[in-house]
C-alpha positions, 0 to 999 in steps of 0.5 A: 478497522484493520490497519494495513502495514507496510515494511517498517511501519508501526501501529499502536495497540490499545489492548494487551490480550491479542491473537496473531493469525498467520496465513501462508501458502504452505505449512510453516512453523510459527514461533515467538521470541521474547527479547529485552530492550535491545532485542537480545534473548536471555536463553532458550527459555525466551523462545516459544516454539512447537517443542515448548509451546507455552511461555508466560503470556505466550502460546504457539501451535505445536505443528507446522500448518498453513494457518496458525493462531498465536495467543499473546497476553502482553500484560502477563509478560515479565518486565524485562521483556520489551520485544515480542518477535513472531517468527515463521520458518519453513520445515524440512521434509514437509510440503514442497516449499523450500523458500518463501518466494516459491509461494504466495506471500504469508500474511500476519494479522493482529486481532482482538480475541473476538477476531476484530482486526487491529493490524495486518501485514503481508510479507511481500518481496521474499525470495530465497529466505526460509525463515523470517521475522514477520512482526514484532510487538514492542514497548514504547513509553509504557504502551505496546505497538506492533511493527511490520518487520519482514526480515528474512534469512536464507540460512534458515531458523538457526541464522535467525536465532543467532542474529537475535543473540542466542548462543544455542541457536543451532541446537534450538533450531534442531530441537524445533525441527524434531518437534515439528517432525513429531507433529507432522501427522497433525499438519494442516495442508494448504487449501486447494488452488482456486479456479482460474478466470476473471469475474467478467468472464474473460480468462486472465492473462496467460503470459508468463507471470513476472518475477516478484520474488526479488525484494524491492529496494531498501528505500522502498519501504512502503507498500501500499500499491505503489512505492515511491522512487523517493522512498515511498509507496502509494498505499494504493490505488490501490499504491495494499501500489498495492503496495503495490499498489502497491504499495502500495504495490498492492503481490500483497493481499489487499487490505481487508475491512474490519470483520472481513474474512481474509483470503487464504493464499494457495500453493501451486503444484510442484514445478508450476508457476506461482499464481499471482492472481489477486486473492480478493477478486472473484473468479469464474471457472472456465472449462478447458475445452468449451463446447460450442452451442448449437441451435439445430443438429449439426449447426454450430453457432457462435459462442455467447458474448463474454459477460460484461464487467460489473461494478462491485464484483469483488469480495467484501462485506459492503459495496464500499469494500467491494469497490475498494478491493475491485480497484486493487484488483484492477491495479494489480492486473495492470501491473502484471500485464505490463510487466509481462509485456516488458519482459517479453519485449526485453526477451525479444531484444536479447534474442535478436542480439544473440541471433545476430551475434551467432549469425555473424560470428563466422567471418565467412557469413559477414558478407553477401546474401547469407548475412543479409538473410540472417539479419532479416530473419532475426529481425522478423522473429523480433517483430513477431515476438513484440507484436504478439506481446503487444496483442496480449497487452492490448487484449488485457487493456481492453478488459481493464478499460471496460471494467474501469468504465463501469467502476468509475461512475459507481465509486462513492465520494471518497473514491470518486474524481471531483468531476464525478456526478456523485458530488452533485448529490453529495450530502453529509456522510453518516459514517467514516469511509474506509479509504480516500482517493489521493489521485490517479496512477497510470503507466506509459504503455497506456495513458488513457487507463487511470487507476484510482490511488486509494489509501486506507483511513485513518491515515497511517502516514502523513502527506508531503506535497513537494513544492520545491523546484530544485527537488522536482525533476520534470520526468513526464513526457509530452502527453503528461505536460499536455494533461497538466496544461489542459486539466490543471489550468497551469501555464507549464512550458516544455521545461520544469514549472517555475516556483510560483506555479508549483506553490500555487498548485501545491496549495490548491492540492492541499485544499482539495485534499482537505475538502475531500476529507472534510466532506466524506467524514460525518459532520463534526468528526473531522477538522482542519488547522493551518500553519502559515507563518508568512501569511502567503496561503490566504488566497488558496485558503479562501474556500475554507475561510469563506465557507466557515469550515476554517474558523479563522485565518492562521495567525502569522509568525512564530507565535502562530506556529507555537500556538497550533503545535502546542495545542495539538501536542497537548491533545495527542498527549491527553488522548494517548493517556486516556486510551492507555487508561481506558478513561476516554470520558475523563478528557478535559472538556476543551479537548476536541476529540474530532480527527485533525488535519494539520496543514503546514505551509512555508516550512521551516519559516517561523519554526525554531528547534522546539517547534521542529521537535513538536512537528516530528512528534506529531508526525510520529505519534499523531496518526494513532490518535487522530492527528494527521499531517499534510506538509506543503514544503520544499525540502531544500529550504530545510537543509540547515537542519541537516539529517535531523529532519530525514526521519520526518521526510521518510515518514511522509508519503510524497505527492506532487502538484503536477503529474510526475513518475515518482511512484513505484509499485512494490511487486515489479517496480513499475514507475507509475505517473501520479496525477494530483486530485485537483478539480477541473479548471473553473469548477466550483465543486470544491466550494460546494462540498465545503458549503455542505460541510458547513451547513451540516455542522450548523444543523448538528449544533442546532 
């Protein structure tokens, strides 16, 4: 399954011969630089480009094109090469593009030789850049990894090469331009723009598209569907937050399941606005001037009712993938619609101020009926603009609400809410799901429409449930507090929740997420381990212990911490060596190859320096070999470690045990309110799901 990366994220490669497939919104030049451990280039011979397409272990195309395939043999590279950077640049004089922000964002996929996806990255947030380092493949402890970079240069290819330490950067950039010019006749044009429309028969919103070419804040490195204001992105509801998504947001192309054909972004005509429609959503062409049907000569009748939305009408190889992509499309549609409404409202406010300033700039018009008439006219125009914008938003919201009503009941258990009827008939899964629901997302303009926050599996990032009352600022308005009291069964007041309440809800959220991950994986392929040095988590862990899914209560104290971390560190080391040596059968019999979820409670109590180092190691290296981290912690309690733990917190996706507006999509930076995936108050659905997991495990053993 393809790992969808966000800016700064890395992913381990288990093979050395790969292809790098590039899709862009217009002709681009693809090149590769071979750097040392510091990323410096030895000279022009360390660059593979259209004028010199072959280097040892590397081959790139000779011309600018909208699609590229680069061949890379990492095993054939010289020992001095530690970093392979993939560069994209816009050629001069070919096509209408002069900046990457003028077209759909380019997409880079690292695949096996047969096309099987390994990792993908969509370069969102580009604006005035004309050259960019898309991804890099680098050595780490003898193995190769791929990292999403997305570093752009407004001064072009020469500035990019100069930044990599090449003295002859200007001369080489000119040589590449000359080589591209010679191959212009062989350039592949961008595909034709897709027809407008929505799969439900409604035309897509016709308001001006929001400006998403401005790069997101540097601390919003994730992407997925929404990115968090604390530095993280919701990978989805889709947080590809989005991207995007969102963060996830998620704008970026939605992640594609392994083997699926990616959708090629299109280039708008010169002078036309950028097409921001979600590339995974099917569209139905709508005639420009529809002819009303008639049932008799000269007797027109009303046009037929719009086609009702259908669950699973997005592209994909399976119903699960189609529903995943459809949720992504709903998230992005809501993002664009609200962005257009806010933009129109801001424009109306600025226009009102300008007209009032203009009308009152002449002292002779500041008094009397003329001034009153000018003010009234300006306010009437403002009200008309806001009303028009709200009407467009309400129309879009009605379409999305109708789609949500048919999509939500059709979601599989991994995507469904705990109150969905699908859990009542759920049995042990037969195969791993492609994504997991981490909660719901909504915007202040429409509280009744909630978009599922989906993240791809296996988890590329750990999770952090923030239970710290000092770090948590209650930013949610009154309806969110009412939701928390009604749905979560909490005793929240109008002020911030107290520490005991937050810790209880945090542990319930952790158990609910663990139960969901256990229930949607095949029996025996997923396990949970818990670190609880103080022994205070036992009441919340009761469903796991009573059903036998968690074999025994966690051992308290520093000894329990050391035992669990030592065992998981050993597992990560052995599996990494087995993967690199292609000797999975040689693993010791006591190594559990099932994916592991480590729940850490009451951090840093019971952790010494050695334990902290092991925890950071598991957070960095564990996801690639099936060890995932779920922290229930208060960051303020770990202040004694200083900045040592900052990389750990940044590597985790922060979620909250109560609704909070701390996530932001990577397209326009909306502040999304996140709601945790807790079961309804008094429901036994979590315990029932865990009982079925335990039963499936017993049947598997027998």
